[in-house]
C-alpha positions in Angstrom: 17.7 20.8 -23.5 14.3 20.6 -25.0 11.8 19.6 -22.5 9.8 17.1 -24.6 13.0 15.4 -25.9 11.9 12.4 -23.5 8.7 12.1 -25.2 10.7 11.9 -28.5 12.7 9.1 -26.8 10.0 7.2 -25.3 9.8 3.9 -27.5 8.2 1.1 -25.4 4.9 1.2 -26.5 5.8 1.9 -29.9 7.9 -1.1 -30.0 5.0 -3.2 -28.5 2.8 -2.1 -30.9 5.2 -2.7 -34.0 5.5 -6.4 -32.6 1.6 -6.8 -31.9 2.3 -7.0 -28.3 0.6 -3.7 -27.4 -2.6 -4.4 -25.0 -3.3 -1.1 -23.6 -6.4 1.4 -24.7 -8.4 -1.3 -26.3 -12.0 0.1 -27.2 -14.8 -1.9 -26.3 -17.9 -1.5 -28.5 -20.6 -2.6 -26.1 -21.7 -2.7 -22.3 -19.4 -4.2 -19.9 -21.0 -7.6 -19.3 -19.7 -11.2 -19.1 -19.1 -10.9 -22.9 -17.9 -7.8 -24.5 -17.5 -6.5 -28.3 -14.1 -5.6 -29.8 -13.7 -4.7 -33.1 -16.9 -6.4 -34.0 -16.1 -9.5 -32.5 -17.8 -10.9 -29.3 -15.3 -12.0 -26.6 -15.3 -13.5 -23.1 -14.7 -10.9 -20.5 -12.7 -12.0 -17.7 -10.7 -8.5 -17.2 -13.2 -6.4 -15.3 -13.9 -5.5 -12.0 -17.8 -5.3 -12.4 -17.9 -8.3 -9.9 -21.7 -8.1 -9.3 -22.6 -7.3 -12.5 -24.5 -4.6 -11.9 -23.6 -2.2 -14.8 -26.1 -3.6 -17.0 -28.7 -4.0 -14.2 -32.0 -2.3 -14.9 -32.6 -0.7 -11.8 -29.2 0.6 -11.8 -29.8 2.2 -15.2 -33.3 3.5 -14.3 -31.9 5.3 -11.0 -29.5 7.1 -13.4 -31.8 8.1 -15.8 -34.5 9.7 -13.1 -31.2 11.6 -11.9 -30.5 13.0 -15.2 -33.9 14.0 -15.5 -34.2 15.8 -12.4 -30.7 17.3 -11.9 -29.1 17.3 -15.4 -25.7 16.0 -16.5 -23.5 18.0 -13.7 -22.8 19.8 -10.8 -20.5 22.4 -12.2 -18.5 22.9 -8.7 -16.9 21.3 -5.9 -18.6 19.9 -2.8 -17.1 22.5 -0.9 -18.9 25.4 -2.8 -21.8 25.0 -5.2 -21.7 21.0 -6.2 -23.4 19.6 -3.1 -26.6 18.0 -4.0 -29.2 16.4 -1.6 -28.4 13.5 -3.7 -24.7 13.6 -2.7 -26.1 13.8 1.1 -28.6 11.0 0.5 -25.7 8.4 -0.5 -23.3 9.6 2.3 -26.2 8.7 4.5 -26.9 5.3 3.2 -23.1 4.3 2.5 -22.9 5.3 6.4 -25.7 2.6 7.3 -24.5 0.0 5.0 -20.9 0.3 6.2 -22.3 0.4 9.8 -20.5 3.9 10.6 -21.7 7.1 12.0 -21.1 8.9 8.6 -19.2 8.6 5.1 -17.7 11.3 2.9 -17.8 11.3 -0.9 -14.6 11.7 -3.1 -15.0 12.3 -6.9 -13.0 9.3 -7.7 -11.4 6.4 -5.9 -8.1 7.4 -6.4 -8.7 11.1 -5.2 -10.3 9.1 -2.0 -6.7 7.5 -1.2 -4.7 10.6 -2.4 -6.8 13.2 -0.4 -7.4 11.6 2.5 -3.6 10.4 3.3 -2.2 13.6 2.1 -4.4 15.6 4.4 -4.3 13.2 7.5 -0.4 12.8 7.7 1.2 16.1 8.6 4.5 17.3 9.0 5.4 15.5 12.4 3.6 12.4 11.3 4.6 9.1 9.4 2.4 6.8 7.4 3.9 3.5 6.8 2.5 1.4 3.7 2.5 -2.2 2.2 5.0 -2.3 -0.6 2.3 -3.8 -2.6 -0.2 -1.0 -2.2 -2.2 0.8 -4.9 -0.9 3.7 -6.9 -3.1 6.1 -5.2 -2.1 5.1 -1.8 1.7 6.0 -3.0 0.4 9.2 -4.6 -1.2 10.4 -1.2 2.1 9.7 0.7 4.1 11.7 -2.1 1.7 14.7 -1.3 1.8 14.3 2.3 4.3 16.3 4.5 5.1 13.4 6.7 7.5 10.6 6.4 6.6 7.3 4.2 8.0 4.0 5.2 7.4 0.8 3.3 7.3 -2.6 4.7 7.7 -5.7 2.7 4.4 -7.1 1.4 2.2 -8.7 4.3 5.5 -9.3 6.4 4.1 -8.5 9.9 7.7 -8.7 11.2 9.1 -5.8 9.0 6.0 -3.9 10.0 7.0 -4.5 13.4 10.5 -3.6 13.0 9.2 -0.2 11.4 7.0 0.7 14.2 9.4 -0.2 16.9 11.8 2.3 15.3 9.2 5.2 15.4 9.7 8.2 17.8 6.8 8.3 20.5 6.1 12.1 19.1 5.4 10.9 15.7 1.5 10.0 14.8 1.7 7.0 12.7 -1.0 5.8 10.2 -0.8 2.2 8.4 -2.2 1.6 5.2 -2.9 -1.3 3.2 -5.2 -2.8 0.4 -7.5 -5.0 2.0 -7.7 -7.1 -1.1 -4.5 -6.8 -3.4 -5.9 -6.1 -6.8 -3.1 -7.7 -9.1 -2.9 -11.1 -7.0 -6.0 -11.1 -5.1 -4.5 -11.9 -1.8 -5.6 -10.3 1.5 -4.2 -8.1 3.9 -3.3 -9.9 7.3 -5.4 -7.5 9.1 -5.8 -9.6 12.1 -1.9 -9.4 12.6 -2.0 -5.7 11.5 -4.5 -4.6 14.0 -2.6 -6.1 16.9 0.4 -4.3 15.9 -1.7 -1.1 15.6 -3.1 -1.7 19.1 0.4 -2.4 20.5 2.0 0.6 19.1 -0.7 3.1 19.1 -1.0 3.6 15.6 -4.1 4.3 13.3 -5.4 2.1 10.5 -6.5 2.9 7.1 -7.6 0.1 4.7 -8.3 0.5 0.7 -11.0 -1.8 0.4 -11.8 -1.0 -3.3 -11.9 -4.7 -4.3 -13.3 -6.0 -0.9 -16.5 -4.0 -0.4 -19.4 -5.7 -2.1 -17.5 -8.9 -2.2 -16.3 -9.7 1.5 -18.1 -10.2 4.3 -21.8 -11.5 5.4 -23.2 -8.2 4.4 -20.7 -7.1 1.8 -19.1 -4.5 3.8 -15.3 -5.7 2.8 -12.3 -7.6 4.4 -12.8 -5.7 7.9 -16.3 -7.3 8.2 -14.9 -10.6 6.9 -12.3 -10.9 9.5 -14.6 -9.4 12.2 -12.5 -6.2 12.8 -15.0 -3.5 11.5 -14.3 -1.5 14.6 -10.7 -1.9 14.7 -10.3 -0.1 11.1 -10.1 3.5 11.9 -10.8 4.6 8.0 -11.9 2.4 5.4 -12.0 3.6 1.6 -14.1 2.2 -1.0 -14.6 2.8 -4.8 -17.7 2.9 -6.6 -16.0 1.5 -10.2 -15.9 -2.2 -8.7 -19.1 -3.8 -7.3 -21.0 -0.4 -7.4 -20.9 0.0 -11.1 -20.2 3.7 -11.3 -17.4 5.8 -10.6 -16.3 7.8 -7.5 -15.1 6.8 -4.2 -15.8 7.4 -0.3 -14.4 6.9 2.9 -15.8 6.2 6.4 -14.6 7.2 9.8 -15.3 9.0 13.2 -17.1 12.4 12.5 -14.7 14.2 13.7 -11.7 12.6 11.4 -14.2 13.3 8.3 -15.0 16.6 9.2 -10.9 17.6 9.3 -11.0 16.1 5.9 -13.6 17.4 4.2 -12.8 20.9 5.3 -8.7 20.8 4.5 -8.7 18.2 1.7 -7.4 19.7 -1.5 -8.6 16.4 -3.5 -12.0 17.1 -2.4 -12.4 20.8 -2.1 -11.0 21.8 -5.5 -12.3 18.6 -7.8 -15.5 18.8 -9.3 -18.2 16.7 -7.2 -19.7 13.4 -8.6 -22.2 14.1 -11.4 -25.7 13.2 -10.7 -26.1 10.2 -12.5 -22.8 8.4 -11.3 -24.5 9.2 -7.7 -27.7 7.8 -8.7 -26.0 4.7 -10.0 -24.4 4.0 -6.4 -27.7 4.4 -4.7 -29.4 1.9 -7.0 -26.3 -0.8 -6.5 -26.8 -0.4 -3.0 -30.5 -1.1 -3.6 -29.5 -4.6 -5.5 -26.4 -5.5 -3.3 -29.0 -5.1 0.1 -32.0 -7.1 -1.4 -29.8 -9.7 -3.6 -27.2 -11.4 -1.5 -27.5 -14.2 -3.5 -25.3 -12.4 -6.0 -22.2 -12.6 -3.8 -22.9 -16.4 -3.7 -22.8 -16.6 -7.2 -19.7 -14.6 -7.7 -18.0 -16.9 -5.1 -19.3 -19.9 -6.8 -17.6 -18.7 -10.1 -14.4 -17.6 -8.6 -13.9 -21.0 -7.1 -14.9 -22.8 -10.4 -12.2 -20.6 -12.0 -9.7 -21.0 -9.7 -9.9 -24.8 -9.3 -10.0 -25.1 -13.0 -7.3 -23.1 -13.6 -5.1 -25.0 -11.2 -6.0 -28.1 -12.5 -4.9 -27.0 -15.7 -1.5 -26.6 -13.9 -1.2 -22.6 -13.9 0.3 -20.8 -11.0 -2.7 -19.0 -9.6 -0.7 -17.6 -6.4 -2.3 -17.0 -3.3 -5.6 -15.6 -4.4 -8.3 -15.6 -2.2 -10.6 -13.3 -4.1 -12.3 -13.4 -7.5 -9.2 -11.9 -8.7 -7.1 -14.8 -9.9 -3.7 -14.4 -11.4 -2.4 -16.5 -14.1 1.2 -16.1 -13.1 3.8 -16.7 -16.0 7.1 -14.9 -14.9 8.7 -13.3 -17.9 7.5 -10.1 -19.7 7.5 -10.9 -23.5 6.1 -14.5 -22.3 3.5 -12.9 -20.7 2.6 -10.7 -23.6 2.6 -13.2 -26.0 0.3 -15.5 -24.0 -2.0 -12.4 -23.4 -2.2 -12.0 -27.4 -2.8 -15.8 -28.0 -5.6 -15.8 -25.6 -7.1 -12.4 -27.1 -7.0 -13.9 -30.4 -8.9 -16.8 -29.4 -11.6 -14.5 -28.1 -10.5 -14.2 -24.2 -10.3 -10.5 -22.9 -8.1 -10.5 -19.8 -5.3 -8.1 -18.6 -1.4 -8.8 -18.8 0.3 -6.9 -15.7 4.1 -6.4 -15.3 6.5 -4.4 -13.5 6.1 -1.9 -11.8 2.3 -3.2 -11.3 4.1 -6.5 -10.0 7.5 -7.4 -9.0 10.2 -8.0 -11.6 10.2 -11.5 -13.0 6.3 -12.0 -11.7 4.6 -10.8 -14.8 1.1 -12.4 -14.9 -2.3 -12.2 -16.6 -4.9 -10.6 -14.3 -8.2 -12.4 -14.5 -11.5 -11.5 -12.7 -15.0 -12.7 -12.4 -18.6 -11.6 -12.1 -21.6 -13.0 -10.6 -23.3 -13.0 -14.2 -20.9 -15.3 -15.7 -22.6 -18.3 -16.8 -20.6 -21.9 -16.1 -20.9 -22.3 -19.9 -19.0 -19.2 -20.5 -16.3 -19.9 -17.8 -15.9 -23.6 -19.1 -15.4 -21.9 -22.7 -12.5 -19.4 -20.8 -10.8 -22.7 -19.7 -10.8 -24.5 -22.7 -9.0 -21.3 -24.1 -6.6 -21.3 -21.4 -6.2 -25.4 -22.0 -5.4 -24.8 -25.5 -3.2 -21.9 -25.2 -1.4 -23.8 -22.2 -0.5 -26.4 -24.7 1.8 -24.1 -26.8 3.4 -22.9 -23.6 4.2 -26.4 -22.2 1.8 -25.3 -19.1 0.0 -28.3 -17.6 -3.1 -30.5 -18.5 -4.5 -30.5 -22.3 -8.2 -30.4 -21.6 -10.0 -28.2 -18.6 -11.4 -29.7 -15.5 -14.8 -28.1 -14.6 -14.7 -27.6 -10.8 -18.0 -27.6 -8.9 -18.8 -24.1 -7.4 -18.0 -23.1 -3.9 -19.8 -20.6 -1.6 -17.8 -17.6 0.0 -14.8 -18.1 2.4 -15.6 -18.4 6.0 -14.5 -15.4 7.8 -11.7 -15.9 10.0 -12.3 -16.4 13.7 
């Protein structure tokens, strides 16, 4: 049998293209701000992870340009060999200080941060226990690990405890969860997870890609939001969201990082972050630390849209983040809804199985600190217009007043 036969038979994407319902690989012809240009037309962007709106910040861009002038375009090697710059070490020190941890470790991407950490730390006599809604990079890390992988029902603490109770006392156990779940914007039940981790002697890793920069008094993420920073053993973050760049990192105790940095293939066999990307994160950190009002504006915008979409009659699930799903259920309906919004100048992301459970297709919307109230009200007007065609809710948007970020749990 020809190995490529499966490629000839792959029809899903082509069928969607033929039906005018293909939503992927759409080229954007401008910078990633509150509004973008697609096919020569200006559109409202509510499908970006640029939460703090820093991709176009002058200080971030200036930091990148200075780095290119000094270091050039790339490092031509891995951190393990010739690819470590003093700039990488400066960023690790800054991240450790920002996250209130002794040390940090950079990876080339956020995906590799999870994959490289989990596959290295979970050995043949260990078990990793993950939320079924965890990010794909967590699943990939588990696939590469030599230990067992067990999955608990999404945010179901009884199911997690059932698994922990079943473990052999000789097995090392690592619980891994997203802090903010990236499709529906709900939060991990960290207080309960921490209690179970302590009760059964497990370790805990939190992928906080969508939480750092957004949650917590200082922007340190969901662990800070819940007051549990010292109870999470490994926190992972990415630079492609609030930090307006590319790359990833973890923070943990120095002896854990020392082990990972010498044994993780994802780190030692990947070229290191290019200088411009590192400098962009350093610039973004400067802005995050000196402009906390950006987080306040982000939360005002998120609350405005959450209230507005709810008032229009949309199901926005259990979102507690600037990620707000519009849950539509059936996949073809979801794609048609996406197309109708897109044609009216609204750029959002249709999400379907396996990224969501079967029958829970949704439009993933996400918001920035730099969205203006006027732009958000225009977005709500599109949702009101399209909703009429689908028999959803009210016929006119109800603009909602802004609200500050949620108060951390006690």
